MARVEX-695007 format. One record per residue (C-alpha): x, y, z; residue number from 1. Coordinates in Angstrom, 3 decimals. Example, Ala and Ser with C-alpha at 12.3 -4.5 7.8 and 13.67 -1.06 7.14 Angstrom:
<sites>
12.300  -4.500  7.800  1
13.670  -1.060  7.140  2
</sites>
This chain:
<sites>
89.800  102.428  105.210  1
86.849  102.675  106.763  2
84.648  104.706  104.196  3
82.171  106.105  106.151  4
84.987  108.030  107.799  5
85.963  109.419  104.825  6
82.379  110.481  104.022  7
81.635  107.821  101.181  8
79.098  106.770  99.842  9
77.789  104.262  97.193  10
73.591  104.802  96.742  11
70.678  104.012  92.995  12
70.713  106.815  90.902  13
67.186  106.651  88.735  14
65.484  104.167  88.258  15
68.882  102.145  89.550  16
70.395  102.716  85.934  17
73.399  104.591  87.897  18
74.873  104.011  91.106  19
76.296  107.417  92.774  20
79.323  107.449  94.299  21
80.243  110.422  96.703  22
82.979  111.822  98.422  23
82.562  114.108  100.827  24
85.819  114.785  102.922  25
88.300  115.076  100.117  26
91.141  117.267  102.194  27
93.694  114.813  101.882  28
92.593  113.112  98.821  29
94.641  113.499  95.060  30
92.523  111.173  93.617  31
90.269  107.897  93.077  32
90.503  104.827  91.385  33
87.083  102.478  91.290  34
86.133  99.382  90.493  35
82.625  98.554  90.556  36
80.912  95.214  89.588  37
77.016  93.860  89.699  38
75.085  91.091  88.473  39
72.859  91.525  85.470  40
70.059  89.439  83.836  41
70.914  88.537  80.353  42
67.910  86.477  78.823  43
67.542  84.669  81.526  44
71.047  84.143  82.753  45
72.673  86.638  86.012  46
75.968  87.667  84.449  47
79.050  89.689  86.080  48
79.179  93.114  84.912  49
81.555  96.150  85.923  50
83.149  99.327  85.714  51
86.656  101.241  86.405  52
87.417  104.572  86.355  53
89.566  107.368  87.900  54
88.075  110.608  89.581  55
90.967  113.263  89.963  56
90.006  115.627  93.182  57
90.466  119.337  91.662  58
89.041  121.696  94.661  59
90.623  119.710  97.733  60
88.060  119.990  100.967  61
84.903  119.840  97.639  62
82.601  117.099  97.881  63
82.719  115.042  94.776  64
80.325  112.450  93.037  65
80.613  110.185  90.310  66
77.736  108.333  88.259  67
78.685  105.341  86.929  68
76.415  103.450  84.577  69
75.154  100.173  85.217  70
75.337  99.093  81.449  71
76.811  100.223  78.124  72
76.504  103.687  76.825  73
78.286  104.437  72.813  74
75.161  106.811  70.919  75
72.849  105.809  73.246  76
72.548  104.221  76.655  77
71.725  100.275  77.285  78
71.403  100.026  80.736  79
71.702  96.351  82.532  80
68.121  95.183  84.355  81
67.941  93.013  87.246  82
71.206  94.206  88.661  83
71.972  93.071  92.520  84
75.101  92.773  94.697  85
76.854  96.439  93.139  86
80.224  96.522  95.132  87
83.030  98.958  94.861  88
86.559  98.459  96.009  89
88.183  102.176  96.311  90
92.254  102.973  95.848  91
93.103  106.479  97.734  92
95.429  108.074  96.603  93
96.396  110.828  99.100  94
98.494  113.698  99.010  95
101.554  112.160  101.582  96
102.219  109.515  98.802  97
100.070  106.783  100.723  98
97.337  104.717  98.991  99
94.810  103.305  100.675  100
91.524  100.435  100.081  101
88.154  101.381  100.957  102
84.999  98.825  100.039  103
81.010  99.968  99.509  104
78.442  97.525  98.732  105
74.954  98.560  97.587  106
71.912  96.210  97.406  107
68.986  97.269  95.171  108
</sites>
């Protein structure tokens, strides 16, 4: 599936501390599973980082946005620095029982 056909976007949040996944055309989508990967600088070296998640589409036809932290959060968030090469793979679960895949990239 072409991400743009469903209005799927991946944008940077404030200060490049998050990536924002958006979907405008949700009318036939039940849920989304995402796998986000990126490179970050840790102690002067580039290391692979990532996040996985699930989004239920509760109101069919209503746009959704999911903010994904580029770092770790428990009591306090520790954001990754030197983030590059952000990619997300989406599994799009539709109401017809079929699953589709879309890939997006974001350059910071």
